[in-house]
GUMARFI-870893 format. One record per residue: x negated, y negated, z negated of N, C-alpha, C, O in turn; residue number from 1; residue in three letters. Coordinates in steps of 0.001 Angstrom, whole numbers, plus 524288, in hexadecimal, padded with zeros to 5 digits. Example, Ala and Ser with C-alpha at 12.3 -4.5 7.8 and 13.67 -1.06 7.14 Angstrom:
<rs>
R    n.xx    n.yy    n.zz   ca.xx   ca.yy   ca.zz    c.xx    c.yy    c.zz    o.xx    o.yy    o.zz   seq   type
R   7CC7A   8163A   7E188   7CFF4   81194   7E188   7CC70   80CE4   7E188   7C864   80CF7   7DEEF     1    ALA
R   7CDCE   808CA   7E458   7CA9A   80424   7E41C   7CD9C   7FFE2   7E142   7CB9F   7FB8E   7E099     2    SER
</rs>
This chain:
<rs>
R    n.xx    n.yy    n.zz   ca.xx   ca.yy   ca.zz    c.xx    c.yy    c.zz    o.xx    o.yy    o.zz   seq   type
R   7FCC5   804A1   7FFFF   80001   80000   7FFFE   7FC94   7FB1C   80000   7FD96   7F763   802DF     1    UNK
R   7F887   7FB2F   7FCC1   7F513   7F6A6   7FC66   7F24D   7F5B5   80198   7F1B0   7F13D   80342     2    UNK
R   7F0A2   7F9EB   80423   7EDF6   7F953   8092C   7F1A3   7F6F8   80D43   7F00B   7F38F   81041     3    UNK
R   7F674   7F8BC   80D68   7FA3A   7F6A1   8112E   7FB4C   7F0DF   8102B   7FB71   7EDBB   813CE     4    UNK
R   7FC0B   7EF83   80B45   7FCFA   7EA03   809E0   7F835   7E6B9   80B35   7F8BA   7E257   80D1F     5    UNK
R   7F39A   7E8CD   80A37   7EED3   7E5E9   80B5C   7EE45   7E4EF   81130   7EC79   7E0C6   812CC     6    UNK
R   7EFC9   7E8B1   81453   7EF7D   7E80C   819FB   7F2FB   7E381   81BBC   7F14E   7E036   81ED0     7    UNK
R   7F7BB   7E355   819D2   7FB4A   7DF22   81B44   7F96E   7D9D7   81966   7F979   7D60D   81C5C     8    UNK
R   7F7CA   7D98C   81480   7F5DE   7D49E   81252   7F0F5   7D2E8   8153C   7F051   7CE4D   81678     9    UNK
R   7ED7D   7D6A7   81655   7E8A6   7D566   8191B   7E9A3   7D344   81E87   7E6FA   7CFA3   82038    10    UNK
R   7ED6D   7D576   82149   7EEA7   7D3A4   8268F   7F093   7CDFF   8266E   7EEEE   7CACB   8299E    11    UNK
R   7F404   7CCCB   822CC   7F613   7C77D   82267   7F1BD   7C3B9   820BF   7F150   7BF70   822E3    12    UNK
R   7EE84   7C54A   81CF4   7EA39   7C1F2   81B21   7E65F   7C0D2   81F8E   7E4CA   7BC59   82058    13    UNK
R   7E4E1   7C4E6   8226B   7E13B   7C41D   826C1   7E38C   7C084   82AD6   7E0DC   7BD1C   82CE9    14    UNK
R   7E874   7C140   82BFC   7EB00   7BE06   82FFE   7EB17   7B844   82E5E   7EA68   7B4CE   831A3    15    UNK
R   7EBEC   7B742   8295A   7EC5D   7B1DE   82781   7E71C   7AF4A   82665   7E671   7AAA5   82771    16    UNK
R   7E35C   7B241   82448   7DE8B   7AFE6   82251   7D9B8   7B0C2   825B4   7D636   7AD78   825B8    17    UNK
R   7D974   7B512   8288D   7D4B3   7B673   82B58   7D582   7B706   83131   7D29B   7B9DA   833C7    18    UNK
R   7D967   7B462   8334A   7DACB   7B505   838C2   7D673   7B36B   83C78   7D5DE   7B5CC   8409B    19    UNK
R   7D361   7AF73   83B1E   7CF56   7AD98   83EA7   7CA34   7B096   83E54   7C6B9   7AFB5   84188    20    UNK
R   7C9A5   7B416   83A8D   7C4C6   7B6F9   839E9   7C485   7BB48   83E01   7C869   7BDE8   83F10    21    UNK
R   7BFE6   7BBFC   8404C   7BF19   7BFEE   84456   7C06F   7C561   84241   7BEDF   7C6CB   83DEF    22    UNK
R   7C355   7C86C   8455D   7C508   7CD96   843A0   7C076   7D14B   842CB   7C0CE   7D4CF   83F87    23    UNK
R   7BC39   7D09A   845A5   7B78F   7D3DA   844D0   7B52C   7D2CB   83F76   7B36E   7D66A   83CD1    24    UNK
R   7B517   7CDD8   83DDA   7B2FB   7CC73   838B8   7B666   7CEBA   8346B   7B46B   7D101   830AD    25    UNK
R   7BB8D   7CE1B   834F5   7BF20   7D046   8310B   7BEA5   7D639   830B3   7BE80   7D868   82C6B    26    UNK
R   7BE65   7D8D1   8352E   7BDE5   7DE7E   83534   7B8BD   7E031   832C7   7B895   7E400   82FD8    27    UNK
R   7B492   7DD6F   833F5   7AF86   7DEC1   831B8   7AF6D   7DE14   82BD6   7AD86   7E17A   82904    28    UNK
R   7B178   7D9B5   829FA   7B19F   7D8C8   82451   7B4FB   7DCD7   8218C   7B381   7DED7   81D6F    29    UNK
R   7B97D   7DE0B   823D0   7BCE8   7E1F5   82173   7BA2C   7E737   82126   7BA88   7E9E8   81D2E    30    UNK
R   7B77F   7E8AD   82539   7B4D5   7EDB9   82551   7B05A   7EDF4   8216C   7AFAD   7F1E6   81EC2    31    UNK
R   7AD4B   7E9CD   8210E   7A8E1   7E9AF   81D63   7AAD3   7E9EE   817C2   7A8AC   7ECD2   81492    32    UNK
R   7AEDB   7E6F0   81688   7B100   7E6F2   81138   7B34F   7EC51   80FE9   7B26F   7EE5E   80BA7    33    UNK
R   7B63B   7EE91   8138F   7B87D   7F3C6   812A3   7B431   7F7D9   811E9   7B493   7FB32   80E7A    34    UNK
R   7B021   7F795   8151C   7ABCE   7FB44   814A3   7A93F   7FAD9   80F45   7A834   7FECF   80CC1    35    UNK
R   7A83E   7F617   80D8B   7A5B6   7F552   8087C   7A91D   7F766   80401   7A72C   7FA13   80083    36    UNK
R   7AE17   7F62C   8041F   7B19C   7F7F7   7FFFB   7B23A   7FDE1   7FFF8   7B1F6   80058   7FBD9    37    UNK
R   7B30B   80026   8048B   7B3E1   805C9   804CE   7AEE0   808D0   803A0   7AF17   80D0E   8015F    38    UNK
R   7AA71   806B4   8051C   7A57D   80953   803D7   7A49A   80965   7FDFB   7A2D1   80D50   7FBD7    39    UNK
R   7A5D1   80523   7FB67   7A535   804EA   7F5BB   7A8DC   808D7   7F30F   7A741   80B8F   7EF6E    40    UNK
R   7ADBE   80921   7F4D7   7B177   80CD7   7F290   7AFAD   81276   7F3A0   7AFDF   815C1   7F021    41    UNK
R   7ADF3   8138F   7F867   7AC1C   818C7   7F9C4   7A77B   81A5C   7F655   7A75A   81EB3   7F444    42    UNK
R   7A3C3   816EA   7F5C0   79F27   8181F   7F294   7A0AA   81916   7ECE1   79E65   81C73   7EA4D    43    UNK
R   7A470   8162E   7EAF0   7A627   816D0   7E586   7A92B   81BE8   7E4BE   7A849   81EB2   7E0ED    44    UNK
R   7ACB3   81D1B   7E853   7B026   821A0   7E7B6   7AD81   826B3   7E960   7ADCC   82A99   7E693    45    UNK
R   7AAF6   826B2   7EDD7   7A8D1   82B81   7F00E   7A2E7   82BD9   7EFB9   7A0B6   83008   7F09F    46    UNK
R   7A050   827A6   7EE7C   79A9B   82796   7EEA6   798C5   8261D   7F418   79BE9   825A7   7F7B4    47    UNK
R   793BD   82564   7F4A9   7918B   823DC   7F9B3   791A2   828A1   7FD58   78F8E   82CBE   7FBF8    48    UNK
R   79404   8281A   801F8   7945C   82C91   8057B   78F0C   82DEB   807D7   78BA6   82A8F   8085C    49    UNK
R   78E64   832DE   8093F   7899F   834B6   80BBF   78A37   833DE   811A3   78BDA   8376B   8146F    50    UNK
R   788E6   82F33   81385   789B7   82DD3   818FE   786A3   83141   81CCC   788B9   832A4   820E7    51    UNK
R   781BC   832AD   81B98   77EF8   8360C   81F54   78181   83B71   8200B   78080   83E0E   823F4    52    UNK
R   784B9   83D1C   81C62   78739   8423E   81CC2   78C06   84222   82066   78E1C   8463F   821C3    53    UNK
R   78DBB   83D8B   821EE   79243   83D30   8256F   790D1   83F19   82AD9   78C86   83E0F   82CC1    54    UNK
R   79463   841E4   82D52   79363   843B1   832AC   793E7   83F1B   8366B   79638   83B18   83520    55    UNK
R   791B9   83FC2   83B0D   79215   83BA4   83F0B   797C3   83AAB   84074   79944   83636   84176    56    UNK
R   79AEC   83EBE   84089   7A074   83E2D   841EB   7A34D   83AC3   83DEA   7A676   83772   83F5F    57    UNK
R   7A231   83B92   838E6   7A4A1   83875   834CC   7A2CE   832D0   83525   7A5F7   82F3B   83496    58    UNK
R   79DCF   831F5   8360C   79BB3   82CA6   8367C   79E08   829CF   83B2C   79F5E   82535   83AC9    59    UNK
R   79E88   82C85   83F9D   7A0E4   82A1F   8443B   7A6AC   828EB   84361   7A89B   824D6   84508    60    UNK
R   7A964   82C7C   840CD   7AEEB   82B97   83FAF   7AF8F   826D7   83C25   7B2F9   82393   83D0D    61    UNK
R   7AC4A   82672   8381F   7AC9D   821ED   83491   7AB4C   81CE3   83771   7ADE5   818EA   836AC    62    UNK
R   7A758   81D03   83AB2   7A5EF   81863   83DBF   7AA36   816DA   84190   7AB63   8123B   84232    63    UNK
R   7AC8B   81ABE   8441E   7B0DE   819A6   847BE   7B585   81740   84501   7B7EF   81397   846FA    64    UNK
R   7B6C7   8195B   84064   7BB19   8171D   83D5E   7B9E6   81185   83BBB   7BD4B   80E1F   83BEA    65    UNK
R   7B511   8109B   83A23   7B39A   80B60   83863   7B3F9   8076A   83CD6   7B60A   80322   83C1D    66    UNK
R   7B201   808D1   8415A   7B1E8   80520   845BE   7B721   804D8   84886   7B946   8009A   84940    67    UNK
R   7B932   80956   84A15   7BDEC   80953   84D4C   7C2DC   8088A   84A1C   7C5FA   80513   84B4A    68    UNK
R   7C39A   80BB0   8461E   7C87D   80B69   84331   7C8D3   8069F   83FC9   7CCFC   80441   83F55    69    UNK
R   7C48B   80528   83D66   7C4BD   800B2   839DB   7C2D7   7FBB4   83C71   7C5A6   7F7CD   83C74    70    UNK
R   7BE36   7FBBD   83E99   7BBE2   7F6FF   840C0   7BF1D   7F473   844FD   7C087   7EFDF   84494    71    UNK
R   7C046   7F75C   84904   7C344   7F534   84D62   7C8E1   7F403   84BB4   7CB1B   7F00B   84D41    72    UNK
R   7CB23   7F777   8488A   7D086   7F69B   846C6   7D107   7F197   8439C   7D4DD   7EEC0   8442E    73    UNK
R   7CD3C   7F07C   8404F   7CD7B   7EBC0   83D1E   7CD1D   7E6DF   8408B   7CFEA   7E311   83FA7    74    UNK
R   7C9AD   7E6F9   84472   7C933   7E287   8480B   7CE50   7E1B1   84AF4   7D00F   7DD40   84B8D    75    UNK
R   7D0BB   7E5ED   84CC6   7D5C9   7E581   84F7D   7D9EF   7E35F   84BC9   7DD17   7E015   84D51    76    UNK
R   7D9F2   7E535   846FA   7DDC4   7E362   84321   7DD58   7DD7C   8423E   7E14D   7DAC1   8421C    77    UNK
R   7D896   7DB8B   841A5   7D7ED   7D5E9   840DC   7D967   7D2DA   845C6   7DB5A   7CE79   84564    78    UNK
R   7D87F   7D51B   84A58   7DA31   7D294   84F26   7E024   7D246   84F3B   7E25E   7CE44   850B0    79    UNK
R   7E2B7   7D68D   84DA7   7E869   7D69B   84D77   7EA79   7D279   849A5   7EE51   7CFD0   84AC5    80    UNK
R   7E7E7   7D1F4   84525   7E98B   7CDF9   8415E   7E924   7C887   843A1   7EC60   7C528   8427C    81    UNK
R   7E530   7C7A8   846D5   7E47B   7C277   84929   7E898   7C169   84D4C   7EA27   7BCED   84E0D    82    UNK
R   7EA63   7C579   85000   7EDCF   7C4BB   85486   7F37D   7C634   853B8   7F6C0   7C51E   85715    83    UNK
R   7F4C2   7C8AC   84F4B   7FA22   7CA2F   84E29   7FB9B   7C834   848BA   7F856   7C60F   845EE    84    UNK
R   8007F   7C8EE   84747   80224   7C7D0   841F5   7FFCE   7CBF4   83E63   7FEB0   7D04F   84018    85    UNK
R   7FF14   7CA9C   83978   7FCB3   7CE3D   835BE   7FFD0   7D34C   8354C   7FD89   7D784   834E6    86    UNK
R   80502   7D2E7   8355D   80843   7D799   834F7   80785   7DB28   839AF   8077E   7DFEF   83923    87    UNK
R   806EB   7D8E1   83E44   8060D   7DC09   842F1   800AA   7DE9D   842CC   80020   7E330   8442E    88    UNK
R   7FCBE   7DBBB   84127   7F777   7DDEA   840F3   7F719   7E253   83CEF   7F449   7E623   83DC3    89    UNK
R   7F9EB   7E1CF   838A1   7F9C4   7E5D7   83496   7FC34   7EAF2   8367A   7FB2C   7EF13   8343E    90    UNK
R   7FF63   7EAB6   83A88   801D3   7EF72   83C9E   7FDE3   7F32F   83EF9   7FF22   7F7BF   83FD8    91    UNK
R   7F930   7F15F   84003   7F535   7F4BF   84248   7F422   7F965   83EB2   7F276   7FD82   8408C    92    UNK
R   7F510   7F8D0   839A0   7F42D   7FD25   83603   7F800   80198   83700   7F6CC   8061B   835DB    93    UNK
R   7FC93   80061   8391C   8005A   80475   83A4E   7FE9F   807DD   83EE4   8009B   80C30   83F98    94    UNK
R   7FAF5   805EE   841FD   7F91F   808F1   84670   7F528   80D24   844E9   7F3F6   8108E   84814    95    UNK
R   7F321   80CF7   84032   7EF3E   810D4   83E83   7F15A   81662   83EEB   7EEC1   819A8   8414C    96    UNK
R   7F5F7   817A9   83CB7   7F7C9   81D0C   83D52   7F915   81E6E   842F5   7F87A   822F1   84483    97    UNK
R   7FAD8   81AA9   84609   7FC0F   81BB9   84B88   7F714   81D3F   84E6F   7F700   82122   85144    98    UNK
R   7F2F3   81A35   84DBE   7EE09   81B7A   85066   7EB96   82070   84E31   7E92C   82368   8511A    99    UNK
R   7EC27   82163   84926   7EA0C   8262C   846D8   7ECAB   82AFE   8492C   7EA10   82EDA   84A5F   100    UNK
R   7F1C9   82AC3   849CE   7F49A   82F23   84C29   7F2E6   82FD6   851D5   7F1FE   83437   8539A   101    UNK
R   7F27A   82B84   854A5   7F0DA   82BE3   85A28   7EB6F   82E44   85AAB   7EAB4   831F8   85DA7   102    UNK
R   7E795   82C30   857C8   7E23E   82E2C   85847   7E1BA   833BC   8563B   7DEA9   836CD   8584F   103    UNK
R   7E4AE   83510   85232   7E4AE   83A78   8505A   7E6AB   83E2E   85480   7E484   8426C   85534   104    UNK
R   7EAC5   83C9E   85744   7ECEF   83FC3   85B7A   7E932   83FF2   86027   7E839   8441E   86255   105    UNK
R   7E723   83B74   861A7   7E3EF   83AFF   8665C   7DE87   83D70   865B2   7DCC0   8404F   8691D   106    UNK
R   7DBEF   83C57   86166   7D68B   83E1E   860A7   7D646   84368   85DF5   7D348   846D0   85F91   107    UNK
R   7D95F   8441B   859E3   7D8F8   848D6   856B1   7DCFB   84CFC   85814   7DD1B   85126   855AE   108    UNK
R   7E042   84BDE   85BF4   7E44F   84F84   85DA3   7E7FE   850F7   8592F   7E9C9   8556A   858CB   109    UNK
R   7E919   84D1F   855D5   7ECB4   84E15   85180   7F24F   84E1F   85393   7F394   84B66   85755   110    UNK
R   7F58A   8512B   85122   7FB09   85190   8529C   7FE12   84D1A   85004   7FD74   84C19   84B5A   111    UNK
R   80150   84A7B   85310   8049E   84650   850F0   809C8   848D9   84F68   80CCE   84A7E   852C3   112    UNK
R   80AC2   84926   84A4C   80F7D   84BAB   84857   81459   84869   8493E   81415   843BA   84A4C   113    UNK
R   818BE   84AFC   848CF   81DBD   84861   849AD   81EDC   84405   845D7   821A3   84054   8472D   114    UNK
R   81CCB   84453   84124   81DBD   8403D   83D3F   81A89   83B59   83E5D   81BCB   83727   83C63   115    UNK
R   81669   83BD2   84181   81305   8375E   842A9   8159D   8339C   8467D   81524   82EDB   845EE   116    UNK
R   8184D   835B1   84A4E   81A9A   83281   84E81   81E72   82E73   84C5A   81DFF   829E2   84DCA   117    UNK
R   82234   82FDD   848FC   825AA   82BCC   846E2   822A7   82798   843D4   82414   82301   843F9   118    UNK
R   81E92   82926   84120   81B68   82554   83E55   818CA   8217D   84203   818AE   81CCA   840FE   119    UNK
R   816AD   82382   8464C   8143A   8201D   84A32   81835   81C77   84CB2   81713   817E4   84DA6   120    UNK
R   81CDA   81E7F   84DBE   82105   81B48   85000   82283   816E8   84C2D   8233C   8126E   84DC7   121    UNK
R   822F7   81832   84727   82439   8142A   84342   82001   80FF3   84304   82137   80B4F   842AE   122    UNK
R   81B13   8118E   84331   816C3   80DC0   84314   8171A   80A20   847C5   816E8   8055B   8472D   123    UNK
R   81799   80C55   84C65   817B5   80924   85122   81C92   805A3   8514D   81C51   80134   85325   124    UNK
R   820F9   807A4   84F5E   825BB   80475   84F23   82502   7FFDE   84B67   82693   7FB7B   84C97   125    UNK
R   822A7   800E2   846EF   8219B   7FCA5   8432E   81E16   7F884   84577   81F0D   7F3DC   844BD   126    UNK
R   819FE   7FA1A   8483A   81679   7F653   84AB4   81962   7F32D   84EC7   818A9   7EE70   84F25   127    UNK
R   81CA7   7F5BB   851D7   81FC0   7F2F1   855C0   82366   7EEF3   85333   823B2   7EA78   854EB   128    UNK
R   82625   7F094   84F22   829F2   7ED18   84CA2   82759   7E849   84A40   82990   7E406   84A67   129    UNK
R   822BF   7E8EB   84815   82007   7E467   845CD   81E18   7E0BB   84A0C   81DFA   7DBFD   84945   130    UNK
R   81C97   7E2D9   84E80   81A47   7DF9C   8529D   81E23   7DD68   8568C   81CBB   7DA07   859AA   131    UNK
R   822F5   7DF3F   85674   826A7   7DD2B   85A4F   8280C   7D794   858E6   827E6   7D5FF   8545C   132    UNK
R   8295D   7D4BD   85CD2   82ADA   7CF3E   85BF5   830A6   7CF03   85ABA   833DA   7D126   85D9C   133    UNK
R   831FD   7CC6B   85671   83790   7CC18   8551D   83A72   7C8A4   85906   83859   7C4D6   85B14   134    UNK
R   83F38   7CA19   859EE   8428D   7C731   85D7F   84532   7C2CB   85A7C   84712   7C39E   85622   135    UNK
R   8455A   7BE34   85CBC   847F0   7B9CB   85A32   84DC5   7BAE5   859D1   8500D   7BD35   85D5C   136    UNK
R   85029   7B940   85590   855C5   7BA25   854AC   858F3   7B781   858F0   857F4   7B305   85A5C   137    UNK
R   85CC1   7BA54   85AEF   8604F   7B817   85EC9   85E72   7B8A3   86463   86154   7B73C   867F9   138    UNK
R   859C2   7BA9E   86548   857DE   7BB43   86A97   858E3   7C0E1   86C6B   85890   7C48A   86951   139    UNK
R   85A17   7C189   87160   85AE2   7C6D8   87361   855A3   7C9BE   87382   85183   7C748   873A9   140    UNK
R   855CD   7CF09   87372   850EF   7D20B   873B6   84DB5   7D08A   87877   84FD3   7CFF5   87CBE   141    UNK
R   848A9   7CFEA   877C6   84522   7CE85   87C12   84474   7C8AC   87CC1   840C4   7C6FC   87F55   142    UNK
R   847E5   7C58E   87A85   8476E   7BFDD   87B13   843B1   7BDC4   876F4   84366   7BFCA   8729A   143    UNK
R   840EA   7B9C7   8785F   83D76   7B71B   874A8   83F9A   7B1AB   873C4   84299   7AFB4   876FA   144    UNK
R   83E1E   7AF2E   86F72   84024   7A9EF   86E71   83EFC   7A621   872D8   84205   7A27D   873A7   145    UNK
R   83AB7   7A6D1   875BD   8397D   7A331   879F9   83C82   7A46D   87EEE   83D28   7A106   88243   146    UNK
R   83E6B   7A966   87F7D   8414B   7AAB9   8843E   84723   7A9B9   883AE   849F9   7A9C9   88790   147    UNK
R   848FA   7A8CC   87EE7   84E8C   7A7D6   87E10   84FDC   7A24B   87FB8   84CBD   79EB9   87EED   148    UNK
R   85473   7A188   88203   855E9   79C3C   88382   8566B   798BB   87EBB   85841   79A64   87A9C   149    UNK
R   854C6   793EA   87F5D   854F5   7902D   87B10   85A1D   78D2D   87B70   85B48   78AB3   87F64   150    UNK
R   85D1E   78D76   87745   8621E   78AAB   8772A   8611B   784FF   875CA   85D87   783C9   872D1   151    UNK
R   8643A   78191   877EF   863A4   77C11   8768D   865AE   77B41   87101   86954   77DEB   86F5B   152    UNK
R   86360   777A2   86E23   86504   776BC   868C0   86A90   7747D   86891   86C55   77211   86C54   153    UNK
R   86D40   7754B   86441   8727C   7730A   863AC   8724E   76D15   86448   86E35   76AA3   863B1   154    UNK
R   876DB   76AD6   8657A   87732   76530   8668E   87519   761E8   8620F   8728F   75DF1   86309   155    UNK
R   87612   7636B   85D16   87457   76041   858B6   86E60   76017   8584F   86C3B   75C4D   85645   156    UNK
R   86B90   76442   85A46   865DA   76449   85A1A   86392   76140   85EA9   85F19   75F82   85E60   157    UNK
R   8669C   76091   862F5   864A4   75DA8   86776   86580   757D4   866CA   863CC   754A8   869FB   158    UNK
R   86822   75687   862A7   86937   750F7   861C6   86E3D   74F40   8645D   86F17   74A8F   86501   159    UNK
R   8719B   752E0   865E3   8764D   7516A   868AF   87B0B   752B1   865F8   87F4E   751A6   867F0   160    UNK
</rs>
C-alpha cells in the first residue's frame, strides 16, 4: 500500500517541482540512491555477497535488468511525466504485468492461462478509460467544443 501511494505522490511531486530537470539526470540520481540504500540493506540482512561466485548468466541477467528494465524504463517514465498528466504517466506501472505475461509467453514459452486474459483486459480497459478524452456535456458523440456551432448570446447579453 505504501509503495502504491508513494508512486502516486511521487508522480505528482515530480510533475510539479522537477519538470524542467533532465530525465537522464533524474533517472541517474534515482538509480544511484536506490543502489546505495538497497546495498546497505542487503549487506546488513544477508551479508556481503560473493560476487566472483556468480555465474556469467546471472551477472548478465542482473546487468540486463539494471539497464533495460530499470534504466531505460525510468528515463521513459520521466519523459512521460514531462509530456502527459501525472495520472496518465503513473499508468505505466499497470503495463508491467502485461509485458511480463507477453515476454513470458514469447521468450519462455509460458502458457497463458484462462484467468490471465480477463485480468489483462481489465488492465487495458482501465488504461483506456483514464486516457480517453471526456465529452463535453450536451455535445453529440464525436463532436468537440470547437466543432459545435456557436449560438448567439441572448438579447440581454448583447446589449439589446
